C-alpha positions in Angstrom: 0.0 0.0 0.0 1.2 3.5 -0.8 2.0 5.8 2.1 -0.1 9.0 2.0 1.1 12.1 3.8 -1.5 14.6 5.0 0.7 17.6 4.1 1.1 16.9 0.4 -1.5 19.0 -1.4 0.5 21.0 -3.9 -0.8 20.4 -7.4 1.4 18.3 -9.7 1.8 19.5 -13.3 2.3 17.2 -16.2 2.8 18.0 -19.9 3.1 15.7 -22.8 4.2 16.3 -26.4 4.8 14.0 -29.4 7.5 15.5 -31.6 8.8 12.0 -32.5 5.5 10.1 -32.8 6.6 8.5 -36.0 9.0 6.5 -33.9 6.5 5.9 -31.1 7.9 8.4 -28.5 6.4 11.0 -26.3 8.2 13.6 -24.3 6.9 13.9 -20.8 7.5 16.6 -18.1 6.3 16.5 -14.5 6.8 19.2 -11.9 6.5 18.6 -8.1 6.4 21.6 -5.8 6.5 22.2 -2.1 8.5 19.1 -1.5 8.9 18.6 2.3 11.4 15.7 2.3 15.2 15.9 1.5 14.7 13.1 -1.1 11.8 12.9 -3.5 11.0 9.3 -4.4 9.5 9.2 -7.9 8.2 6.0 -9.4 6.7 4.4 -12.5 3.8 2.1 -11.8 4.3 -1.6 -11.9 0.7 -2.5 -12.3 -2.5 -0.9 -13.7 -6.2 -0.7 -12.6 -8.1 -3.5 -14.1 -5.0 -5.6 -14.5 -3.6 -7.7 -11.7 -0.1 -8.7 -12.8 3.1 -6.8 -12.8 4.0 -5.0 -16.1 7.1 -2.9 -15.1 6.2 0.2 -17.1 9.6 1.7 -16.3 11.1 -0.4 -19.0 9.8 2.1 -21.6 11.2 5.2 -19.9 14.6 6.7 -20.8 16.5 10.1 -21.1 15.5 10.9 -17.5 16.6 14.3 -16.4 15.7 16.4 -13.4 16.3 20.0 -12.3 15.2 22.2 -9.3 13.1 25.3 -9.4 16.1 27.3 -10.6 16.8 25.0 -13.5 19.9 23.4 -11.9 20.4 19.6 -12.0 19.5 17.6 -9.0 21.1 14.3 -7.9 19.4 11.2 -9.3 19.8 7.8 -7.7 18.1 4.5 -8.8 17.3 2.3 -5.7 15.4 -0.2 -7.9 14.3 -0.6 -11.5 11.1 1.5 -11.1 12.2 4.3 -8.8 14.3 7.5 -9.0 15.4 9.2 -5.8 15.9 12.9 -6.3 17.9 14.9 -3.8 19.6 18.3 -3.5 16.5 20.1 -4.7 15.0 23.4 -3.5 11.5 22.2 -2.8 10.7 22.0 -6.5 11.7 19.2 -9.0 11.0 19.2 -12.7 11.6 15.9 -14.4 11.7 15.2 -18.1 11.8 11.8 -19.8 11.1 10.1 -23.1 8.4 7.5 -23.2 8.2 4.7 -25.8 4.8 3.0 -26.6 4.0 0.6 -29.4 0.9 -1.3 -28.1 -2.4 0.4 -28.2 -4.7 -1.5 -25.8 -6.1 -1.1 -22.3 -2.8 -1.5 -20.5 0.1 -0.1 -22.5 0.6 2.9 -24.8 0.4 3.2 -28.6 2.1 6.3 -30.1 2.3 7.0 -33.8 1.4 9.6 -36.3 -2.3 8.6 -36.2 -2.8 8.8 -32.5 -1.4 8.8 -29.0 -3.3 6.1 -27.0 -2.2 6.4 -23.4 -2.8 4.4 -20.2 -1.7 6.7 -17.4 0.2 4.1 -15.2 2.3 3.3 -18.3 2.8 7.0 -19.0 3.2 9.1 -15.9 5.7 9.1 -13.0 4.3 9.7 -9.6 5.9 10.7 -6.3 5.6 9.3 -2.8 3.8 11.8 -0.6 1.8 13.3 -3.5 -0.9 10.6 -3.7 -3.6 13.0 -2.5 -2.4 15.9 -4.5 -4.5 17.1 -7.5 -2.8 17.1 -10.9 -3.1 18.9 -14.2 -2.1 17.2 -17.5 -1.5 19.4 -20.6 -1.2 17.9 -24.1 0.7 19.7 -26.8 -0.6 18.7 -30.2 1.7 19.2 -33.2 0.7 21.7 -35.8 -1.2 20.2 -38.6 -2.6 17.3 -36.6 -6.3 17.4 -36.3 -6.2 15.6 -32.9 -8.7 16.1 -30.0 -8.6 14.5 -26.6 -10.9 11.9 -25.1 -10.6 11.1 -21.4 -12.7 11.0 -18.2 -10.4 13.6 -16.6 -12.1 17.0 -15.9 -11.4 19.4 -18.7 -9.8 22.7 -18.0 -9.7 23.6 -21.7 -9.4 21.7 -24.9 -5.9 20.4 -24.2 -5.5 20.6 -20.4 -7.2 18.3 -17.9 -7.5 17.9 -14.1 -7.6 15.0 -11.6 -8.4 15.3 -7.9 -5.9 12.6 -6.8 -3.2 10.3 -8.1 -5.5 7.3 -7.9 -8.1 9.1 -10.1 -5.3 10.3 -12.5 -3.9 6.8 -12.9 -7.4 5.4 -13.6 -8.0 7.8 -16.5 -6.9 6.6 -20.0 -6.5 9.1 -22.8 -6.9 9.0 -26.6 -5.5 11.8 -28.8 -6.4 11.4 -32.4 -8.7 12.5 -35.2 -11.6 10.5 -33.8 -15.3 11.3 -34.1 -17.6 12.0 -31.1 -21.0 10.3 -30.7 -23.0 11.2 -27.6 -26.5 11.2 -26.1 -28.0 12.2 -22.9 -30.1 10.2 -20.4 -32.5 11.7 -17.9 -31.7 9.5 -14.9 -34.0 10.1 -11.9 -34.1 13.8 -12.6 -30.4 14.2 -13.5 -29.0 14.6 -17.0 -26.1 12.2 -17.7 -24.1 12.1 -20.9 -22.8 9.0 -22.5 -20.3 9.6 -25.3 -18.2 7.6 -27.7 -14.8 8.7 -28.9 -14.5 6.5 -32.0 -11.2 6.1 -33.8 -11.6 3.7 -36.7 -11.2 3.1 -40.4 -14.8 2.5 -41.2 -17.6 4.5 -42.8 -20.3 6.6 -41.2 -22.8 3.8 -41.4 -20.5 1.5 -39.3 -20.3 4.3 -36.7 -24.0 4.9 -36.6 -24.8 1.2 -36.2 -22.2 0.9 -33.4 -23.7 3.9 -31.6 -27.3 2.7 -31.8 -26.3 -0.8 -30.6 -24.3 0.8 -27.7 -27.3 2.9 -26.7 -29.4 -0.2 -26.6 -26.9 -2.1 -24.4 -26.5 0.9 -22.1 -30.3 1.0 -21.7 -30.4 -2.7 -20.8 -27.5 -2.4 -18.3 -29.3 0.5 -16.6 -32.5 -1.6 -16.5 -30.7 -4.2 -14.4 -29.9 -1.7 -11.6 -32.7 0.8 -12.1 -30.3 3.7 -12.5 -27.0 4.8 -13.8 -24.1 5.5 -11.4 -23.3 9.0 -10.4 -20.6 9.6 -13.0 -18.0 12.2 -11.9 -18.6 15.4 -14.0 -21.8 13.8 -15.3 -20.2 11.9 -18.2 -19.3 8.4 -19.1 -16.8 8.0 -22.1 -16.2 5.0 -24.3 -12.7 5.3 -25.8 -13.0 3.1 -28.8 -10.0 2.5 -31.0 -10.4 0.1 -33.9 -7.3 0.7 -35.9 -4.9 -1.7 -37.6 -2.1 -0.9 -35.0 -4.4 -1.6 -32.0 -4.6 -4.8 -30.0 -7.8 -6.4 -28.9 -8.7 -5.4 -25.4 -11.3 -3.9 -23.1 -10.4 -2.1 -19.8 -12.9 -0.6 -17.4 -12.4 2.6 -15.5 -14.5 4.7 -13.1 -16.2 6.9 -15.7 -14.8 5.5 -18.9 -13.6 2.4 -20.7 -11.1 1.6 -23.3 -12.1 -0.8 -26.1 -9.6 -1.7 -28.8 -9.1 -4.1 -31.6 -7.2 -4.5 -34.9 -10.4 -5.5 -36.6 -12.8 -3.0 -38.1 -16.4 -2.6 -37.1 -17.7 -3.8 -40.4 -16.3 -7.3 -39.9 -16.2 -7.8 -36.1 -19.3 -5.9 -35.0 -20.6 -8.6 -32.7 -17.2 -9.1 -30.9 -16.8 -5.4 -30.4 -20.3 -4.9 -29.0 -19.8 -7.8 -26.6 -16.7 -6.0 -25.2 -18.7 -2.8 -25.0 -21.4 -4.5 -23.0 -19.0 -6.2 -20.6 -17.0 -3.0 -20.0 -20.0 -0.8 -19.4 -21.5 -3.2 -16.9 -18.2 -2.7 -15.0 -19.2 0.9 -14.2 -21.4 -0.7 -11.6 -19.8 -4.1 -10.9 -16.1 -3.7 -9.9 -15.9 0.1 -10.2 -18.5 0.8 -7.5 -19.6 -2.6 -6.4 -15.9 -3.2 -5.5 -14.1 -5.9 -3.7 -12.3 -4.8 -0.6 -9.3 -6.9 -1.7 -8.7 -4.3 -4.5 -8.9 -1.2 -2.3 -6.9 0.9 -2.6 -5.2 -0.2 -5.8 -1.5 -0.8 -5.3 0.6 0.6 -8.2 3.8 -0.8 -6.7 2.8 -4.5 -6.5 0.7 -7.1 -8.1 -3.0 -6.9 -7.0 -4.6 -10.2 -5.8 -8.3 -10.5 -5.2 -10.5 -13.4 -4.1 -13.6 -12.0 -5.9 -12.8 -11.9 -9.6 -15.1 -14.9 -10.2 -17.8 -12.3 -9.3 -16.3 -9.0 -10.4 -15.2 -10.3 -13.8 -17.2 -13.5 -14.2 -20.7 -12.2 -13.4 -19.9 -9.2 -15.6 -19.0 -11.6 -18.4 -22.4 -13.3 -18.0 -24.2 -10.0 -18.2 -22.1 -8.9 -21.1 -23.6 -11.6 -23.3 -27.0 -11.4 -21.7 -27.4 -7.7 -22.3 -26.4 -7.9 -25.9 -29.2 -10.4 -26.4 -31.7 -8.5 -24.3 -30.9 -5.4 -26.4 -31.8 -7.5 -29.5 -28.3 -7.4 -30.9 -27.9 -11.2 -30.9 -30.2 -14.0 -31.8 -31.6 -16.6 -29.5 -29.3 -19.3 -31.0 -26.3 -17.0 -30.7 -27.0 -16.4 -27.0 -27.5 -20.1 -26.3 -24.4 -21.1 -28.2 -22.3 -18.6 -26.2 -23.6 -20.0 -22.9 -23.0 -23.5 -24.2 -19.4 -22.8 -25.3 -18.5 -21.5 -21.8 -20.2 -24.4 -20.0 -18.6 -26.9 -22.3 -15.2 -25.5 -21.4 -15.8 -25.6 -17.7 -17.3 -29.1 -17.8 -14.2 -30.5 -19.6 -11.4 -28.4 -17.9 -9.4 -30.3 -15.3 -8.7 -27.0 -13.5 -11.9 -27.2 -11.5 -10.4 -30.1 -9.6 -7.4 -28.0 -8.5 -8.8 -24.6 -7.5 -12.1 -23.3 -6.4 -13.5 -20.1 -8.0 -12.1 -18.1 -5.1 -8.7 -19.7 -5.5 -8.9 -19.3 -9.3 -9.4 -15.6 -8.8 -6.2 -15.5 -6.9 -4.3 -16.8 -9.9 -4.9 -13.5 -11.7 -1.4 -12.0 -11.1 0.0 -15.1 -12.9 -2.3 -15.0 -15.9 -3.7 -11.6 -16.5 -1.4 -10.5 -19.3 1.4 -11.6 -17.1 4.7 -12.6 -18.9 6.9 -15.6 -18.1 9.1 -17.6 -20.4 8.9 -21.0 -18.5 6.0 -23.2 -19.6 3.3 -23.7 -17.0 0.6 -26.3 -16.6 -2.2 -23.8 -17.0 -4.2 -26.1 -19.4 -4.7 -28.5 -16.6 -4.8 -26.3 -13.5 -6.5 -23.1 -14.5 -10.0 -22.0 -15.7 -10.4 -18.3 -16.4 -12.3 -16.5 -13.7 -14.2 -14.8 -16.5 -15.5 -18.1 -17.8 -15.8 -19.9 -14.4 -17.7 -16.9 -12.9 -19.9 -16.6 -16.0 -21.2 -20.2 -15.7 -21.7 -19.7 -11.9 -23.8 -16.6 -12.7 -25.8 -18.6 -15.2 -26.4 -21.3 -12.5 -27.4 -18.8 -9.8 -29.7 -16.9 -12.2 -31.5 -20.1 -13.2 -31.6 -21.3 -9.6 -33.1 -18.1 -8.2 -35.7 -18.0 -10.9 -36.8 -21.6 -10.1 -36.5 -21.7 -6.3 -37.8 -18.3 -5.3 -40.9 -16.5 -6.5 -40.1 -13.3 -8.5 -36.4 -13.5 -7.8 -33.6 -13.3 -10.4 -29.9 -12.5 -10.6 -31.0 -8.9 -11.4 -32.5 -8.6 -7.9 -29.2 -9.8 -6.4 -27.2 -7.3 -8.3 -29.6 -4.6 -7.4 -29.3 -5.4 -3.7 -25.5 -5.3 -3.9 -25.7 -2.0 -5.7 -27.8 -0.4 -3.0 -25.8 -1.8 -0.1 -22.2 -1.6 -1.5 -22.1 0.1 -4.9 -24.1 3.2 -4.5 -22.5 4.2 -1.1 -19.2 2.9 -2.5 -18.5 0.6 0.4 -16.1 -2.2 -0.6 -17.4 -5.7 0.0 -16.0 -9.0 1.2 -17.0 -12.5 0.2 -18.9 -12.8 3.4 -20.8 -9.7 2.4 -21.7 -11.4 -1.0 -23.0 -14.4 0.8 -25.0 -12.4 3.4 -26.6 -10.4 0.6 -27.7 -13.5 -1.2 -29.2 -14.7 2.1 -31.0 -11.4 2.5 -32.4 -11.4 -1.0 -33.6 -15.0 -0.9 -34.6 -14.9 2.8 -32.9 -18.3 2.9 -29.6 -18.3 4.8 -29.1 -22.1 4.2 -29.4 -21.6 0.5 -26.9 -18.8 0.4 -24.5 -20.7 2.7 -24.7 -23.9 0.7 -24.3 -22.1 -2.6 -21.1 -20.4 -1.4 -19.7 -23.5 0.3 -20.3 -25.8 -2.6 -19.8 -23.6 -5.7 -17.6 -20.6 -4.6 -15.3 -21.8 -1.8 -15.8 -25.4 -3.0 -15.2 -27.2 -6.3 -18.7 -28.6 -6.9 -20.5 -27.8 -10.1 -24.2 -27.2 -10.2 -26.6 -29.6 -11.9 -26.8 -27.6 -15.1 -28.9 -30.2 -16.9 -31.8 -29.8 -14.6 -31.5 -26.1 -14.3 -31.6 -25.6 -18.1 -34.7 -27.8 -18.5 -36.8 -25.0 -16.9 -35.9 -22.8 -19.9 -36.7 -25.5 -22.4 -33.0 -26.2 -23.0 -31.1 -29.5 -23.1 -27.5 -29.9 -22.1 -26.2 -32.9 -24.1 -23.1 -34.3 -25.7 -22.6 -32.8 -29.1 -21.2 -35.9 -30.7 -22.7 -38.8 -28.8 -21.2 -42.2 -29.4 -18.3 -40.9 -31.4 -14.9 -42.3 -30.5 -12.3 -39.7 -29.6 -8.9 -39.1 -28.1 -10.4 -36.5 -25.9 -9.9 -32.7 -26.3 -6.5 -32.9 -28.1 -4.4 -29.8 -29.1 -3.1 -31.3 -32.3 -1.7 -29.4 -35.3 -0.2 -30.9 -38.5 2.9 -28.9 -39.6 4.7 -30.7 -42.4 2.1 -33.6 -42.1 3.2 -34.4 -38.5 0.5 -34.8 -35.9 2.1 -32.7 -33.3 0.7 -32.0 -29.8 0.8 -28.3 -29.4 0.0 -28.2 -25.7 0.0 -30.3 -22.6 -2.6 -33.2 -22.6 -5.6 -32.9 -20.3 -5.2 -34.9 -17.0 -7.3 -38.1 -17.3 -7.6 -37.9 -21.1 -6.7 -40.9 -23.2 -3.4 -39.4 -24.4 -2.5 -38.4 -20.9 -3.1 -41.9 -19.7 -1.0 -43.3 -22.6 1.9 -41.1 -21.6 1.8 -38.5 -24.4 2.5 -34.8 -23.8 3.3 -31.5 -25.4 5.6 -31.6 -28.5 5.1 -35.3 -29.0 4.2 -36.5 -32.5 1.6 -39.2 -33.2 3.1 -41.4 -35.9 0.5 -44.2 -36.1 -2.9 -45.0 -34.6 -4.0 -48.6 -34.8 -1.1 -49.1 -37.3 -2.4 -46.4 -39.6 -0.1 -43.4 -40.3 -1.5 -40.1 -39.0 -0.5 -37.1 -41.2 -3.7 -35.0 -41.3 -6.9 -34.4 -39.3 -8.8 -36.2 -42.0 -6.6 -39.2 -41.5 -7.1 -39.1 -37.8 -10.8 -38.8 -38.1 -10.9 -41.7 -40.5 -9.3 -44.0 -38.0 -11.5 -42.9 -35.1 -14.7 -43.3 -37.2 -13.9 -47.1 -37.4 -14.0 -47.4 -33.6 -16.3 -47.1 -30.7 -15.7 -45.4 -27.3 -13.8 -47.7 -24.9 -12.0 -49.5 -27.8 -8.3 -50.0 -27.0 -6.0 -49.3 -29.9 -2.2 -49.1 -30.3 -0.4 -45.7 -30.7 3.1 -45.1 -31.9 4.6 -41.7 -31.2 7.8 -39.7 -31.2 8.8 -38.3 -27.8 12.0 -36.4 -27.2 13.7 -38.1 -30.2 12.6 -41.6 -29.3 9.9 -43.7 -31.0 7.6 -45.2 -28.4 4.5 -47.4 -28.5 1.6 -47.7 -26.1 -2.1 -48.4 -26.1 -4.8 -45.9 -25.8 -8.4 -46.4 -24.7 -10.7 -44.2 -26.8 -13.4 -42.2 -25.1 -16.7 -40.7 -26.2 -16.2 -37.2 -27.7 -16.4 -35.0 -24.5 -17.9 -31.9 -26.1 -21.2 -30.6 -24.7 -23.8 -28.3 -26.2 -27.0 -26.5 -25.2 -29.9 -27.0 -27.6 -33.5 -25.9 -27.4 -35.9 -28.7 -26.4 -37.9 -28.2 -29.6 -34.7 -28.8 -31.6 -33.9 -32.0 -29.7 -37.2 -33.8 -30.5 -39.1 -32.5 -27.5 -42.0 -30.1 -27.0 -41.6 -26.7 -25.5 -44.2 -26.2 -22.8 -46.0 -22.9 -22.1 -44.2 -22.7 -18.7 -40.8 -23.2 -20.3 -41.5 -20.6 -23.0 -42.6 -18.1 -20.3 -39.5 -18.8 -18.3 -37.3 -18.3 -21.3 -39.0 -15.1 -22.2 -38.6 -13.7 -18.7 -34.9 -14.7 -18.6 -33.7 -13.8 -22.1 -36.4 -11.6 -23.5 -36.8 -14.0 -26.5 -38.8 -16.9 -27.7 
C-alpha cells in the first residue's frame, strides 16, 4: 500500500508532447512543488487498474533528467528498476523523460502519427507523498494534426485536464487522435447524464451509426438491471473506442470510462466489439463501484490479488452476453451457443479439480497479461475466472428463478448496488454471501451455494437447471470415438501435440504430452486431421488401440483407450425432439427476453 502524507496538497503538473510520434515516442514533463522531504521518491507504476499482474512500465522510460526550481540539475539515484530518488532540490523538482509506446490497448501505450493512445500508469511518473495531490495534464498537439482529446479527466480547456488525486489520474486513460464524437443524454432520476463515444476507426459513417445505436441499446439494458446509472463524476461516461490496424484487442474498465480496442474493423467484427462494450459498461457498476475490498486501494507498486474476480469479472461476463441479447443485438441461437461454449469448457477443464472459483481468482497475477518464459501447466490447473464466474452466474440466475418467486440474478445485483455500490462501500466474500441470504430470505441456500460452488469445487446440476428454460445440455457428438480434447496441429504432415494433454484424457493416460508427434494409430499413419478422423470413425468409445509416437527423439509405442467425444452443447428442447411447454416458454422469455 502506498503511504499517504497529509501535508502533500501541492498540485502536480504534467505536460506531454509527441514530436517523434513516427518513432513511437512521447516527451513527458512533470513538476512537483512544495516538497517537504530531503529526497523525493519518484516511481513508474508496476501495475495498472483493471490488471492484476506486474507490467514494469519503467522499461519504456529513458532520457530521464531532473532540475530544481532554478533549472539546476538535482542528484538522481536508482534504488530499484522502477524508482528514481531525487535529492539536492530546493522544494521543486522538474523531471523530463522520453516514453516509448507501441501497443495500443487497455494496459500499454500506442504512439504513432495517427494517435497517442495512453494508459496513465504506463505513462506518468508519480511521487511518494503526493498521492492525495491534485494534478493537471497538458497535451501539446503538433501543428497540422487534427487531434482532439478523449478522457474521463475533468477538462480545464481543450488540451488541459485535471484530476483530484493520483488514484483518479492513474485510472484515466486518454486517446488523442482525429476521432469522431458520438454522444447522447439520459434523464436518470431527474439528473441529466451524458454517454459519449470517442470513435477512432477506419470504417464508414454507417458503421459508426450502427455501433452507436447498438451501444445505446446495451446501455439501456444495463441501466435496467440496476434501475439507474451510477453518479458519473462530472456527469459523463466515455467509451474510448480505437479500432485501428495498429491496435490490439482489449477492453479495460475505469471509473467513468472504458477503453475498447481491436485490430479488426467494425464492419467485420461488430458482434465481438459490441460484446466487449457490453462487458466493460457493466463494470461501471460491478467492480468500479460494487468493488471488492481486496482491491482497495489499488496498489501501483505491487501485483494486486483478489478473491472475488469470479464475481467482479465472471458475473460481468455473464451479463455482457445477456445484455447484448436483451438489447436484441444477438439471436436466441447465438446467446444459447455462447452459454454452451462456456459451459462446455468448464465441464471439460481439469482445472476445476485443482482450484475453487475463489482460488482461481487469486491466480490473476500469474495469468492476466502476465509474462513468463517458462512453460506452466495452466491447461490442466486453470480456468479463467471470467469463464468460471460466468457459468456460476448462469447457474445462480436459473436457480433463483426456479426456487424463489419473482427473484432473479438482477435482484441480487440490485441489492449489492444499493448496499455496497451506491454508497461505495467495498465488499468481502462474506458480504456477498450475506446479501444472497437477505435477497432470498434463505440463509441455508446462500450458505450452501457459497460453500459448494464458490469456496468449494462442486459444479451445479446444469442439466436440470436448463430444463426449466426448455434447454437441453447434451453431448454434441454422442457415441463418437475420440482421443479427448486434443491440441493437435499438422505442420509438415506431422500430428504434433501443441499443448500439454488434459489430465485423465486418453493421451494423458497413454503417456503423451506437449511436442510429442503421433506417428500411427492402430497401425495407420497419421499425417492429417482427416486421416485421424478416418481411423476414429472405425471405432467405438472404450475401444483400445495401439499408438506409436515420437517423444524427445525416441519412437515409443503404447495403447490408448478411446473415449466418447467429450464436447457438450446446449440446444432448445424443440430442436432436440421435445416439445416446449408454455411454462418453459414463459421462463425463457422472462430470462432472455426472446422466444
